[in-house]
Backbone as numpy.savetxt, mean C-alpha at the origin, in Angstrom:
# Nx Ny Nz CAx CAy CAz Cx Cy Cz
12.59 8.58 -12.84 11.79 9.80 -12.88 12.66 11.12 -12.83
12.41 12.08 -13.75 13.17 13.23 -13.92 12.61 14.46 -13.35
13.47 15.31 -12.67 13.05 16.60 -12.19 13.95 17.66 -12.81
13.47 18.87 -13.03 14.27 19.99 -13.43 15.15 20.43 -12.31
16.19 20.98 -12.72 17.23 21.53 -11.68 16.48 22.57 -10.76
16.61 22.49 -9.48 16.11 23.32 -8.53 14.62 23.04 -8.09
14.13 21.94 -8.57 12.72 21.54 -8.42 12.49 20.71 -7.21
13.54 20.13 -6.49 13.40 19.28 -5.41 12.72 19.88 -4.25
13.31 21.08 -3.82 12.68 21.72 -2.49 11.29 22.04 -2.75
10.80 22.78 -3.78 9.41 23.00 -3.92 8.48 21.74 -4.05
9.15 20.71 -4.64 8.33 19.38 -4.74 8.11 18.95 -3.37
9.15 18.92 -2.52 8.99 18.44 -1.16 7.92 19.17 -0.40
8.00 20.48 -0.44 6.99 21.30 0.23 5.57 20.98 -0.21
5.45 20.70 -1.58 4.08 20.44 -2.07 3.68 18.99 -1.65
4.61 18.10 -1.65 4.21 16.81 -1.16 3.87 16.70 0.29
4.49 17.52 1.15 4.09 17.61 2.48 2.78 18.25 2.80
2.38 19.20 1.85 1.16 19.95 2.03 -0.08 19.13 1.61
0.03 18.03 0.93 -1.05 17.23 0.51 -2.05 16.79 1.50
-3.28 17.01 1.21 -4.29 16.60 2.13 -4.33 15.14 2.59
-3.63 14.28 1.60 -3.71 12.79 1.89 -2.66 12.61 3.06
-1.62 13.42 3.13 -0.68 13.33 4.30 -1.45 13.68 5.60
-2.33 14.68 5.61 -3.08 14.95 6.75 -3.98 13.82 7.18
-4.58 13.11 6.23 -5.40 11.95 6.52 -4.66 10.84 7.21
-3.45 10.65 6.77 -2.58 9.65 7.49 -2.18 10.12 8.88
-1.96 11.41 9.06 -1.72 11.89 10.41 -3.00 11.74 11.40
-4.15 11.76 10.81 -5.27 11.47 11.52 -5.32 10.13 12.16
-4.52 9.17 11.66 -4.39 7.84 12.21 -3.78 7.87 13.66
-3.05 9.03 13.99 -2.48 9.07 15.30 -3.39 8.95 16.52
-4.69 9.38 16.23 -5.67 9.13 17.25 -5.94 7.60 17.55
-6.09 6.79 16.50 -6.14 5.40 16.61 -4.88 4.81 17.34
-3.75 5.30 16.96 -2.49 4.84 17.64 -2.49 5.14 19.15
-2.92 6.37 19.47 -2.95 6.73 20.91 -3.95 5.87 21.65
-5.16 5.61 21.12 -6.12 4.83 21.81 -6.03 3.33 21.81
-5.61 2.80 20.57 -5.60 1.41 20.48 -4.16 0.78 20.65
-3.11 1.51 20.59 -1.77 1.01 20.79 -1.20 0.23 19.70
0.04 -0.23 19.82 0.78 -0.84 18.91 0.71 -2.30 18.78
0.63 -2.97 20.03 0.68 -4.34 20.10 -0.59 -4.90 21.02
-0.97 -6.09 20.67 -2.10 -6.56 21.47 -2.06 -8.07 21.29
-2.93 -8.77 21.98 -3.07 -10.20 21.93 -4.52 -10.51 22.24
-4.95 -11.75 21.89 -6.34 -12.18 22.02 -6.48 -13.06 23.30
-7.39 -12.84 24.05 -7.73 -13.64 25.22 -8.31 -15.02 24.84
-8.93 -14.99 23.57 -9.60 -16.24 23.23 -8.70 -17.23 22.38
-7.73 -16.58 21.78 -6.65 -17.52 21.02 -5.27 -17.06 21.40
-4.97 -17.44 22.60 -3.61 -17.07 23.12 -2.48 -17.60 22.20
-1.50 -16.68 22.05 -0.30 -17.10 21.23 0.82 -16.17 21.72
2.10 -16.59 21.89 3.02 -15.71 22.38 3.52 -14.60 21.38
3.11 -14.75 20.17 3.39 -13.80 19.10 2.39 -12.66 19.15
2.85 -11.40 19.35 1.94 -10.25 19.41 1.27 -9.98 18.04
0.16 -9.36 18.16 -0.54 -8.78 16.96 -0.23 -7.39 16.82
0.45 -6.94 15.75 0.95 -5.61 15.60 -0.11 -4.79 14.87
-0.56 -3.73 15.52 -1.45 -2.69 14.86 -0.72 -1.75 13.99
-1.33 -1.31 12.92 -0.72 -0.31 12.08 -0.14 -0.76 10.79
-0.16 -2.08 10.56 0.33 -2.58 9.31 -0.70 -2.59 8.24
-0.40 -3.13 6.99 -1.39 -3.13 5.95 -2.50 -3.93 6.21
-2.22 -5.00 6.96 -3.27 -6.05 7.43 -2.81 -6.53 8.78
-3.71 -6.89 9.65 -3.47 -7.64 10.94 -2.98 -9.09 10.69
-1.89 -9.35 11.18 -1.26 -10.77 11.02 -1.71 -11.53 12.29
-2.64 -12.39 12.34 -3.11 -13.10 13.47 -2.52 -14.49 13.56
-1.72 -14.65 14.56 -0.94 -15.93 14.56 -1.91 -17.16 14.60
-1.55 -18.10 13.78 -2.45 -19.24 13.56 -1.61 -20.44 13.20
-1.36 -21.28 14.18 -0.47 -22.48 14.04 0.84 -22.11 13.48
1.29 -22.64 12.32 2.61 -22.31 11.78 2.54 -21.07 10.73
1.44 -20.39 10.73 1.27 -19.30 9.86 0.45 -18.15 10.46
-0.24 -17.44 9.53 -1.04 -16.30 9.97 -2.32 -16.28 9.24
-3.41 -15.89 9.92 -4.55 -15.32 9.24 -4.37 -13.81 9.09
-4.59 -13.30 7.89 -4.53 -11.90 7.59 -5.91 -11.30 7.51
-6.08 -10.09 8.15 -7.35 -9.51 8.18 -7.16 -8.02 8.03
-7.92 -7.45 6.97 -7.75 -5.98 6.71 -9.12 -5.43 6.19
-9.23 -4.11 6.14 -10.43 -3.39 5.71 -10.02 -2.13 5.03
-10.82 -1.73 4.10 -10.66 -0.40 3.42 -12.00 0.28 3.27
-12.06 1.56 3.53 -13.21 2.41 3.22 -12.91 3.17 2.02
-13.92 3.33 1.19 -13.84 4.03 -0.16 -14.50 5.36 0.01
-13.79 6.45 -0.19 -14.35 7.76 -0.07 -15.50 8.02 -0.87
-16.46 8.68 -0.33 -17.80 8.95 -0.94 -17.73 9.66 -2.30
-16.69 10.48 -2.36 -16.42 11.33 -3.67 -16.23 10.30 -4.90
-15.40 9.21 -4.60 -15.18 8.33 -5.59 -16.39 7.52 -6.00
-17.09 7.09 -4.95 -18.37 6.25 -5.21 -19.27 7.14 -6.00
-19.43 8.34 -5.74 -20.41 9.19 -6.47 -19.92 9.52 -7.87
-18.63 9.79 -8.05 -18.13 10.08 -9.43 -17.97 8.89 -10.33
-17.52 7.76 -9.78 -17.22 6.64 -10.66 -17.58 5.38 -9.89
-18.82 5.03 -9.70 -19.35 4.05 -8.89 -18.69 2.62 -9.30
-18.57 2.38 -10.55 -18.05 1.05 -10.94 -16.60 0.88 -10.45
-15.76 1.94 -10.70 -14.36 1.80 -10.40 -14.20 1.84 -8.87
-15.03 2.53 -8.16 -15.00 2.56 -6.71 -15.27 1.14 -6.22
-16.21 0.42 -6.79 -16.46 -0.95 -6.33 -15.15 -1.91 -6.62
-14.63 -1.66 -7.91 -13.42 -2.44 -8.27 -12.29 -2.15 -7.38
-12.03 -0.92 -6.95 -10.96 -0.52 -6.12 -11.19 -0.95 -4.63
-12.38 -1.22 -4.29 -12.60 -1.63 -2.93 -12.14 -3.14 -2.68
-12.15 -3.91 -3.69 -11.57 -5.19 -3.73 -10.02 -5.11 -3.99
-9.62 -4.33 -4.87 -8.30 -4.22 -5.32 -7.44 -3.80 -4.15
-7.85 -2.74 -3.43 -7.01 -2.31 -2.34 -6.87 -3.29 -1.24
-7.83 -4.06 -1.01 -7.86 -5.10 -0.05 -6.81 -6.25 -0.39
-7.00 -6.72 -1.62 -5.99 -7.93 -1.99 -4.55 -7.30 -2.01
-4.41 -6.10 -2.36 -3.05 -5.57 -2.25 -2.62 -5.62 -0.84
-3.44 -5.18 0.10 -3.02 -5.16 1.59 -2.59 -6.56 1.99
-3.28 -7.58 1.47 -2.97 -8.88 1.88 -1.52 -9.31 1.33
-1.38 -9.05 -0.02 -0.09 -9.21 -0.64 1.08 -8.49 0.02
0.80 -7.27 0.45 1.86 -6.48 1.18 2.31 -7.19 2.46
1.46 -8.02 3.05 1.81 -8.76 4.24 2.46 -10.05 3.91
2.72 -10.43 2.66 3.30 -11.70 2.19 2.25 -12.76 2.15
0.97 -12.43 1.99 -0.17 -13.46 1.97 -0.93 -13.62 0.80
-1.78 -14.46 0.70 -2.70 -14.69 -0.45 -4.15 -14.33 -0.05
-4.97 -13.67 -0.79 -6.23 -13.36 -0.32 -7.21 -14.55 -0.42
-8.19 -14.56 0.44 -9.12 -15.68 0.59 -10.58 -15.23 0.13
-11.04 -14.25 0.86 -12.40 -13.84 0.62 -12.71 -12.37 1.15
-13.62 -11.74 0.63 -14.00 -10.40 1.13 -15.46 -10.42 1.57
-15.86 -9.42 2.39 -17.26 -9.03 2.74 -17.27 -7.54 2.60
-18.46 -7.00 2.35 -18.70 -5.65 2.00 -19.71 -4.99 2.95
-19.68 -3.76 3.15 -20.69 -2.90 3.73 -21.03 -1.80 2.90
-22.25 -1.76 2.30 -22.66 -0.75 1.37 -23.95 -0.15 1.72
-23.84 1.22 1.84 -25.01 2.05 2.03 -25.21 2.72 0.75
-26.15 2.40 -0.10 -26.36 2.87 -1.45 -27.17 4.14 -1.36
-26.63 5.41 -1.70 -27.37 6.60 -1.70 -28.43 6.80 -2.74
-29.33 7.73 -2.38 -30.35 7.94 -3.33 -29.88 8.27 -4.66
-30.38 7.75 -5.89 -29.95 8.03 -7.19 -28.84 7.17 -7.62
-28.16 6.47 -6.69 -27.19 5.54 -7.07 -27.66 4.18 -7.53
-27.03 3.60 -8.47 -27.55 2.31 -8.98 -26.47 1.21 -8.55
-26.66 0.02 -9.14 -25.80 -1.20 -8.72 -24.52 -1.14 -9.26
-24.07 -0.12 -10.11 -22.80 -0.16 -10.67 -21.60 -0.43 -9.76
-21.84 0.12 -8.44 -20.65 -0.15 -7.56 -20.70 -1.65 -7.32
-21.66 -2.41 -7.18 -21.68 -3.76 -7.03 -21.13 -4.50 -8.28
-21.36 -3.92 -9.42 -20.77 -4.52 -10.69 -19.28 -4.39 -10.72
-18.78 -3.27 -10.17 -17.36 -3.19 -10.11 -16.74 -4.16 -9.14
-17.43 -4.33 -7.92 -16.94 -5.29 -6.95 -16.92 -6.66 -7.67
-18.01 -7.02 -8.30 -18.08 -8.39 -8.92 -16.98 -8.61 -10.01
-16.73 -7.57 -10.70 -15.58 -7.71 -11.71 -14.30 -7.88 -11.09
-13.97 -7.12 -10.00 -12.70 -7.32 -9.38 -12.59 -8.75 -8.71
-13.77 -9.08 -8.12 -13.80 -10.48 -7.40 -13.43 -11.60 -8.48
-14.15 -11.43 -9.64 -13.86 -12.46 -10.59 -12.43 -12.44 -11.14
-11.90 -11.19 -11.36 -10.64 -11.03 -11.97 -9.44 -11.55 -10.94
-9.56 -11.17 -9.66 -8.58 -11.58 -8.78 -8.85 -12.97 -8.24
-10.02 -13.56 -8.44 -10.36 -14.89 -7.92 -10.58 -14.96 -6.42
-11.14 -13.80 -5.95 -11.40 -13.70 -4.50 -12.94 -13.40 -4.37
-13.68 -14.44 -3.82 -15.09 -14.22 -3.73 -15.60 -13.25 -2.63
-16.74 -12.58 -3.05 -17.38 -11.79 -2.06 -18.38 -12.78 -1.43
-18.19 -12.97 -0.08 -18.92 -14.02 0.64 -20.06 -13.57 1.64
-20.24 -12.25 1.66 -21.25 -11.79 2.59 -21.08 -10.33 2.78
-21.70 -9.73 3.85 -21.61 -8.35 4.16 -23.00 -7.74 4.61
-23.14 -6.47 4.23 -24.33 -5.70 4.50 -24.59 -4.70 3.54
-25.83 -4.75 3.03 -26.35 -3.78 1.95 -27.52 -3.13 2.35
-27.64 -1.85 2.24 -28.85 -1.11 2.47 -28.95 0.15 1.71
-30.14 0.82 1.79 -30.22 2.14 1.08 -30.14 3.18 2.22
-29.68 4.38 1.83 -29.60 5.46 2.63 -30.06 6.77 1.87
-30.59 7.74 2.64 -31.00 8.97 2.01 -29.80 9.90 1.72
-28.72 9.67 2.39 -27.45 10.39 2.24 -26.67 9.94 1.03
-25.36 10.33 1.08 -24.44 9.89 0.02 -24.10 8.33 0.26
-23.70 7.71 -0.89 -23.31 6.25 -0.72 -22.04 6.13 0.12
-21.96 5.07 0.91 -20.76 4.81 1.75 -20.41 3.34 1.55
-19.22 2.98 1.21 -18.76 1.65 0.98 -17.45 1.35 1.81
-17.44 0.23 2.36 -16.30 -0.39 3.07 -16.26 -1.85 2.68
-15.00 -2.37 2.61 -14.83 -3.79 2.35 -13.76 -4.35 3.18
-13.95 -5.58 3.63 -12.91 -6.24 4.53 -12.50 -7.50 3.82
-11.21 -7.98 4.07 -10.77 -9.08 3.46 -10.07 -10.08 4.47
-9.97 -11.27 4.25 -9.21 -12.32 5.01 -8.30 -13.09 4.07
-7.20 -13.34 4.52 -6.21 -14.06 3.69 -5.27 -14.96 4.66
-4.45 -15.58 4.03 -3.46 -16.31 4.75 -1.99 -16.21 4.38
-1.08 -16.38 5.34 0.37 -16.23 5.03 1.12 -17.26 5.76
2.03 -17.92 5.09 3.00 -18.80 5.87 3.93 -18.04 6.65
4.36 -16.92 6.18 5.32 -15.95 6.86 4.91 -14.63 6.64
4.74 -13.85 7.82 4.11 -12.41 7.60 5.29 -11.45 7.24
4.92 -10.51 6.27 5.90 -9.55 5.94 5.44 -8.24 6.63
6.19 -8.00 7.72 5.83 -6.73 8.54 6.58 -5.49 8.09
5.93 -4.35 8.16 6.63 -3.06 7.76 7.57 -2.75 8.93
7.53 -3.44 10.12 8.41 -2.95 11.19 9.72 -3.77 11.16
9.96 -4.53 10.10 11.20 -5.31 10.04 12.18 -4.78 9.08
12.08 -3.49 8.72 13.17 -2.91 7.86 14.40 -2.69 8.81
15.57 -2.75 8.27 16.79 -2.55 9.15 17.81 -1.75 8.31
18.72 -0.92 9.05 19.74 -0.22 8.29 20.60 -1.18 7.46
20.90 -0.79 6.24 21.53 -1.60 5.31 20.74 -2.27 4.22
19.43 -2.39 4.54 18.50 -2.87 3.55 18.39 -1.92 2.39
18.25 -2.39 1.22 17.86 -1.66 0.09 16.41 -1.39 0.06
16.00 -0.28 -0.41 14.56 0.05 -0.63 14.22 -0.21 -2.11
13.32 -1.12 -2.28 12.98 -1.55 -3.65 11.58 -1.18 -3.92
11.37 -0.51 -5.10 10.08 -0.16 -5.54 9.63 -0.96 -6.66
8.38 -1.62 -6.70 7.84 -2.49 -7.66 6.54 -1.85 -8.13
6.54 -1.42 -9.38 5.29 -0.72 -9.86 4.97 -1.17 -11.26
3.69 -1.51 -11.45 3.10 -1.78 -12.69 2.91 -0.42 -13.46
3.50 -0.33 -14.65 3.50 0.98 -15.45 2.61 0.73 -16.66
1.98 -0.43 -16.90 1.28 -0.70 -18.10 -0.19 -0.23 -17.94
-0.34 1.01 -17.62 -1.73 1.49 -17.47 -1.74 3.06 -17.77
-2.81 3.74 -17.22 -2.89 5.10 -17.43 -3.66 5.69 -16.30
-3.63 7.00 -16.05 -4.41 7.63 -15.05 -5.92 7.61 -15.43
-6.76 7.37 -14.49 -8.14 7.36 -14.70 -8.75 8.65 -14.29
-9.07 9.54 -15.31 -9.58 10.82 -15.01 -8.49 11.77 -14.62
-8.92 12.87 -13.89 -8.01 13.85 -13.60 -7.37 13.66 -12.18
-7.65 12.64 -11.49 -7.30 12.40 -10.11 -5.95 11.62 -10.19
-5.69 11.00 -9.01 -4.42 10.31 -8.87 -4.55 8.73 -8.99
-5.61 8.25 -9.49 -5.67 6.83 -9.68 -5.05 6.35 -10.85
-3.96 5.57 -10.75 -3.22 5.02 -11.90 -3.83 3.65 -12.13
-4.51 3.34 -13.17 -5.22 2.19 -13.42 -4.37 1.19 -14.35
-3.79 0.17 -13.72 -3.04 -0.88 -14.48 -3.76 -2.09 -14.21
-5.00 -2.23 -13.79 -5.78 -3.42 -13.45 -6.97 -3.67 -14.23
-7.77 -2.68 -14.46 -9.11 -2.99 -15.01 -9.10 -3.65 -16.50
-8.03 -3.39 -17.24 -7.87 -3.94 -18.55 -6.89 -5.10 -18.51
-6.36 -5.54 -17.45 -5.42 -6.59 -17.40 -6.13 -7.93 -17.27
-5.58 -8.98 -17.77 -6.29 -10.32 -17.65 -6.23 -10.81 -16.17
-7.14 -11.75 -15.98 -7.20 -12.38 -14.60 -5.86 -13.04 -14.31
-5.35 -13.81 -15.35 -4.14 -14.52 -15.08 -2.84 -13.67 -14.76
-2.83 -12.48 -15.38 -1.78 -11.50 -15.09 -1.90 -10.90 -13.67
-3.13 -10.41 -13.40 -3.35 -9.92 -12.08 -2.99 -10.86 -10.86
-3.41 -12.07 -11.09 -3.17 -13.09 -10.01 -1.71 -13.44 -9.95
-1.00 -13.53 -11.09 0.40 -13.81 -11.21 1.22 -12.65 -10.47
0.80 -11.42 -10.62 1.53 -10.38 -10.00 1.36 -10.42 -8.50
0.01 -10.63 -8.02 -0.14 -10.80 -6.61 0.64 -11.84 -6.01
0.82 -12.89 -6.64 1.48 -14.07 -6.15 2.98 -13.93 -5.85
3.57 -12.92 -6.49 4.99 -12.61 -6.38 5.39 -12.25 -4.98
4.40 -11.46 -4.30 4.81 -10.97 -2.96 4.89 -12.11 -2.00
3.88 -13.05 -1.81 4.12 -14.17 -0.88 5.25 -15.11 -1.32
5.48 -15.23 -2.61 6.60 -16.11 -3.06 8.00 -15.47 -2.57
8.09 -14.22 -2.74 9.36 -13.47 -2.20 9.50 -13.67 -0.67
8.28 -13.46 -0.05 8.42 -13.62 1.53 8.80 -14.92 1.90
8.16 -15.96 1.27 8.48 -17.36 1.76 9.86 -17.77 1.41
10.40 -17.21 0.29 11.75 -17.42 -0.07 12.87 -16.58 0.79
12.38 -15.81 1.69 13.33 -14.99 2.33 13.93 -13.86 1.76
13.34 -13.46 0.55 14.03 -12.42 -0.25 13.58 -11.03 0.11
12.42 -10.88 0.86 11.95 -9.60 1.36 11.84 -9.59 2.88
12.37 -8.53 3.37 12.39 -8.38 4.92 11.21 -7.60 5.44
10.75 -6.60 4.69 9.65 -5.76 5.02 8.92 -5.20 3.88
7.69 -4.92 4.04 6.89 -4.37 2.74 5.84 -3.47 3.19
5.43 -2.71 2.21 4.13 -1.79 2.29 3.54 -1.62 0.91
2.24 -1.61 0.83 1.44 -1.34 -0.31 1.40 0.23 -0.41
1.75 0.76 -1.54 1.80 2.28 -1.81 0.34 2.73 -1.70
0.10 3.59 -0.74 -1.34 4.01 -0.53 -1.59 5.43 -0.89
-2.69 5.95 -0.40 -3.04 7.41 -0.79 -2.05 8.37 -0.21
-1.14 7.99 0.71 -0.04 8.88 1.15 1.09 9.08 0.10
0.98 8.24 -0.96 1.89 8.46 -1.96 3.18 7.51 -1.69
4.05 7.49 -2.64 5.34 6.65 -2.53 6.13 7.07 -1.21
6.31 8.39 -1.18 7.15 8.96 -0.04 6.44 8.70 1.31
5.11 9.03 1.42 4.45 8.86 2.70 4.38 7.50 3.03
4.27 6.43 2.07 4.30 5.08 2.38 5.61 4.70 2.94
6.68 5.19 2.38 8.04 4.83 2.95 8.15 5.36 4.36
7.60 6.61 4.63 7.74 7.07 5.98 6.93 6.15 7.00
5.88 5.64 6.51 5.07 4.61 7.44 5.99 3.48 7.76
6.66 2.89 6.81 7.55 1.81 7.04 8.65 2.22 7.96
9.27 3.37 7.80 10.31 3.82 8.68 9.91 4.08 10.06
8.61 4.56 10.27 8.09 4.85 11.57 7.92 3.58 12.25
7.34 2.61 11.56 7.07 1.29 12.17 8.37 0.52 12.49
9.45 0.73 11.83 10.72 0.01 12.04 11.70 0.67 12.88
11.36 2.02 13.09 12.40 2.77 13.94 13.58 3.14 13.12
13.47 3.42 11.82 14.67 3.61 10.98 14.40 4.92 10.15
15.41 5.29 9.28 15.44 6.41 8.36 15.74 5.77 7.07
15.74 6.60 6.02 16.09 6.19 4.75 16.53 7.29 3.81
17.28 6.96 2.76 17.61 7.93 1.67 17.00 7.38 0.48
16.22 8.17 -0.30 15.35 7.93 -1.49 15.88 8.67 -2.71
16.32 8.04 -3.72 16.73 8.68 -4.93 15.61 8.73 -5.93
14.96 9.90 -6.14 13.83 10.07 -7.00 14.11 9.71 -8.46
15.36 9.88 -8.97 15.79 9.54 -10.26 15.68 8.15 -10.57
15.72 7.23 -9.51 15.69 5.71 -9.78 14.29 5.21 -9.66
13.34 5.91 -9.36 11.89 5.45 -9.25 11.35 5.16 -10.64
10.89 3.88 -10.79 10.21 3.56 -12.02 8.95 4.46 -12.33
8.78 4.95 -13.53 7.68 5.89 -13.69 7.26 5.80 -15.17
6.05 5.98 -15.55 5.66 6.05 -16.82 6.29 7.15 -17.65
6.52 7.01 -18.91 7.26 8.08 -19.77 6.52 9.41 -19.66
7.28 10.46 -19.35 6.80 11.87 -19.38 5.76 12.20 -18.28
5.67 11.30 -17.27 4.73 11.62 -16.20 5.15 12.79 -15.39
4.21 13.59 -14.87 4.40 14.67 -14.00 4.98 14.08 -12.64
6.07 14.42 -12.14 6.65 13.89 -10.87 5.69 14.06 -9.71
5.02 15.21 -9.54 4.15 15.39 -8.40 3.05 14.40 -8.53
2.50 14.25 -9.78 1.31 13.41 -9.89 1.68 12.04 -9.66
2.93 11.51 -10.06 3.38 10.12 -9.90 3.76 9.84 -8.39
4.31 10.75 -7.76 4.70 10.52 -6.31 3.44 10.54 -5.49
2.38 11.09 -5.88 1.09 11.03 -5.03 0.08 10.19 -5.61
0.45 9.39 -6.67 -0.51 8.49 -7.24 -0.90 7.28 -6.41
-2.08 6.74 -6.55 -2.46 5.51 -5.99 -2.27 4.52 -7.13
-1.21 3.79 -7.23 -1.03 2.77 -8.38 -1.79 1.48 -8.04
-2.32 0.92 -9.04 -3.12 -0.36 -8.83 -2.27 -1.43 -8.39
-0.95 -1.40 -8.72 0.03 -2.35 -8.30 1.27 -1.60 -7.99
1.58 -1.35 -6.65 2.70 -0.55 -6.25 3.08 -0.94 -4.86
4.37 -1.42 -4.73 4.82 -1.89 -3.42 6.24 -1.35 -3.13
6.48 -1.07 -1.84 7.88 -0.79 -1.32 8.31 -1.91 -0.48
9.60 -2.53 -0.66 10.16 -3.54 -0.04 11.50 -3.17 0.59
11.77 -3.74 1.69 13.04 -3.61 2.24 13.76 -4.97 2.03
14.97 -4.91 1.30 15.53 -6.12 0.75 17.10 -6.00 1.03
17.63 -7.31 1.42 19.02 -7.42 1.59 19.62 -7.00 0.15
20.81 -6.30 0.30 21.41 -5.90 -1.11 21.79 -7.03 -1.95
22.13 -8.16 -1.45 22.48 -9.34 -2.31 21.26 -10.10 -2.90
20.06 -9.63 -2.42 18.80 -10.29 -2.93 18.09 -9.42 -3.91
18.55 -8.25 -4.18 17.83 -7.20 -5.09 17.69 -7.76 -6.43
18.79 -8.32 -7.04 18.73 -8.83 -8.46 17.66 -9.95 -8.54
17.60 -10.88 -7.53 16.51 -12.00 -7.64 15.15 -11.36 -7.57
14.88 -10.38 -6.69 13.63 -9.77 -6.58 13.23 -9.07 -7.95
14.21 -8.33 -8.50 13.99 -7.66 -9.75 13.56 -8.67 -10.88
14.27 -9.73 -10.90 14.04 -10.78 -11.88 12.65 -11.40 -11.79
12.33 -11.58 -10.55 10.90 -12.18 -10.38 9.79 -11.25 -10.67
9.91 -9.92 -10.45 8.89 -8.97 -10.94 8.95 -8.87 -12.41
10.13 -8.83 -13.05 10.18 -8.77 -14.49 9.48 -9.88 -15.12
9.31 -11.01 -14.58 8.69 -12.10 -15.11 7.16 -11.76 -15.30
6.65 -10.83 -14.54 5.17 -10.62 -14.61 4.94 -9.15 -15.15
6.01 -8.62 -15.77 5.88 -7.32 -16.36 5.78 -6.16 -15.41
6.47 -6.23 -14.16 6.33 -5.11 -13.26 7.75 -4.45 -13.24
7.79 -3.16 -13.35 9.07 -2.48 -13.15 9.55 -2.49 -11.83
10.75 -2.73 -11.55 11.36 -3.00 -10.15 12.70 -2.36 -10.13
13.00 -1.63 -9.11 14.36 -0.95 -9.01 14.65 -0.71 -7.51
16.02 -0.83 -7.21 16.36 -0.39 -5.91 16.51 1.22 -6.01
15.70 1.91 -5.10 15.59 3.35 -5.14 16.14 3.99 -4.04
16.67 3.39 -3.08 17.31 3.91 -1.91 17.83 2.90 -0.87
18.11 3.38 0.34 18.57 2.45 1.31 18.09 2.93 2.65
17.87 1.88 3.55 17.48 2.03 4.93 18.70 2.47 5.78
18.49 3.52 6.57 19.60 4.16 7.37 19.22 3.97 8.84
20.21 4.30 9.75 19.97 4.30 11.20 19.33 5.53 11.72
19.16 6.53 10.89 18.44 7.75 11.40 16.99 7.62 11.48
16.26 8.76 11.58 14.85 8.75 11.76 14.27 9.73 10.71
15.05 10.01 9.66 14.49 10.98 8.74 14.51 10.22 7.36
13.59 10.78 6.48 13.56 10.41 5.10 14.11 11.52 4.32
15.27 11.26 3.61 15.93 12.27 2.85 15.70 11.90 1.34
15.19 12.94 0.66 14.98 12.67 -0.93 16.21 13.35 -1.57
16.53 12.77 -2.67 17.70 13.18 -3.51 17.33 13.17 -4.99
17.94 14.06 -5.78 17.79 13.86 -7.14 18.93 14.62 -7.73
19.88 13.87 -8.41 21.15 14.42 -8.85 22.02 14.95 -7.62
22.41 16.18 -7.56 23.19 16.78 -6.54 22.31 17.43 -5.44
21.03 17.35 -5.55 20.12 18.01 -4.73 19.68 17.07 -3.58
19.54 17.52 -2.40 19.17 16.76 -1.24 18.19 17.62 -0.44
17.11 16.88 0.08 16.20 17.61 0.93 15.42 16.60 1.80
15.15 17.09 3.09 14.44 16.14 4.07 12.96 16.34 3.80
12.46 15.17 3.65 10.98 15.00 3.44 10.19 15.01 4.84
10.81 14.14 5.71 10.12 13.94 7.06 11.16 13.63 8.07
10.96 14.25 9.24 11.89 13.96 10.37 10.97 13.41 11.45
11.01 12.07 11.62 10.16 11.39 12.68 10.60 11.71 14.03
11.73 12.23 14.29 12.09 12.66 15.65 11.40 13.88 16.07
10.92 14.68 15.02 10.28 15.94 15.38 8.71 15.82 15.20
8.40 14.98 14.36 6.93 14.95 13.91 6.59 13.46 13.51
5.62 12.87 14.29 5.08 11.47 13.95 4.34 11.71 12.71
4.07 10.45 12.09 3.31 10.31 10.85 1.94 9.69 11.23
1.97 8.35 11.32 0.59 7.68 11.82 0.68 7.60 13.32
1.85 7.47 13.93 1.85 7.23 15.41 2.13 5.83 15.65
2.04 4.99 14.76 2.36 3.58 14.90 3.77 3.24 14.86
4.55 3.68 15.84 5.99 3.50 15.85 6.48 2.37 16.59
7.71 2.01 16.15 8.36 0.80 16.94 8.61 1.25 18.28
8.32 0.37 19.29 8.63 0.54 20.66 10.14 0.68 20.91
C-alpha cells in the first residue's frame, strides 16, 4: 500500500478520529464490569475462559467449544437488507476461524421493522448455504421501530488461537482476500458474495489448519476498528507493542489508503507468527488465492508504531490510553 510523502501523520490522526475507534473504546464498560477471566461453576475446568477474544473458547475435553455473537447495525439492515443478512453469518464464521476453529451452526435474533421484507433472511440463507453453516434456530418478530439483527455462532477447535498469545519477536502477518470490490460508498469490501462455496470454505479452513500445525501463535479477525485498531486489540490482550509497515500491507491496486485501513474485509486476518514459519503460512494462503505478507513485528513495548518509508508515527500508546480494556493481567 502506497502513501504520498508527508501523508503518514495526518493519516494517523484521521484513523484515530474514526467513530469506529470510539465504538471499540465503548467496550471498556464491559471490560470493567465483566472482567478478563472467568470459569463456569457447572462445567469446571482448570483452563480459564478469556473474555475479549473474537469468540469465547470454552474448554471441552481435549479441545474447545467456541461461542460468539455479532450485532448488525440498523443502518446497514435498512440500506442493504440482503447484504446485512449475509454479513451476519459471515462475521460470525470469521470470528470462529480467528480462534482456530471450524463453525458449526448459528442462531439469529431478528426484529423486522415496518416496511422491511424478508430480504435480510434471504441474505442469511445465502451465507448459510455458501459457508455450509446451518441456521438452526433463534427468534423472529415484527417491531414498529427500525429492524434489529443479531446472530450467534457455535464452533469447535482442537487448539484455540488466542489474541493474548502474541509475544515479542513474532512477525505480524496480514492475510487478505483482494479479489473483490467495495460495496457502495461505505467500508465493506466484498470478496465473498460472488465467490464459490468451495472457495469460501477452503479459505476458512486455513486458519484451523495453521493453528493445529502450530504455525500461528495468535490471531484476530480484522473488524470495524480497521487493520490498525484490530492490531491494537491483539497488543492490548497480549501486553505487547508492535511496529507496522504500511507499505507491506496487501491492498487492491490504486485503493485509497484511508479507505483500505478502515475497511471491513470479508476475509481479513492478522496473525502473530514465528519468523521461521512465515513462508509456510504465506504458501498455505496462496493456495486459496489470499494475499499474505509479513507486515511488521511484535515488540516488548506497549505502543503501535506505524511506518512508511522513512516516516514513523505512533498510532496508539496503551500505557496512556486503553483501547477495549481487555488487557493481559
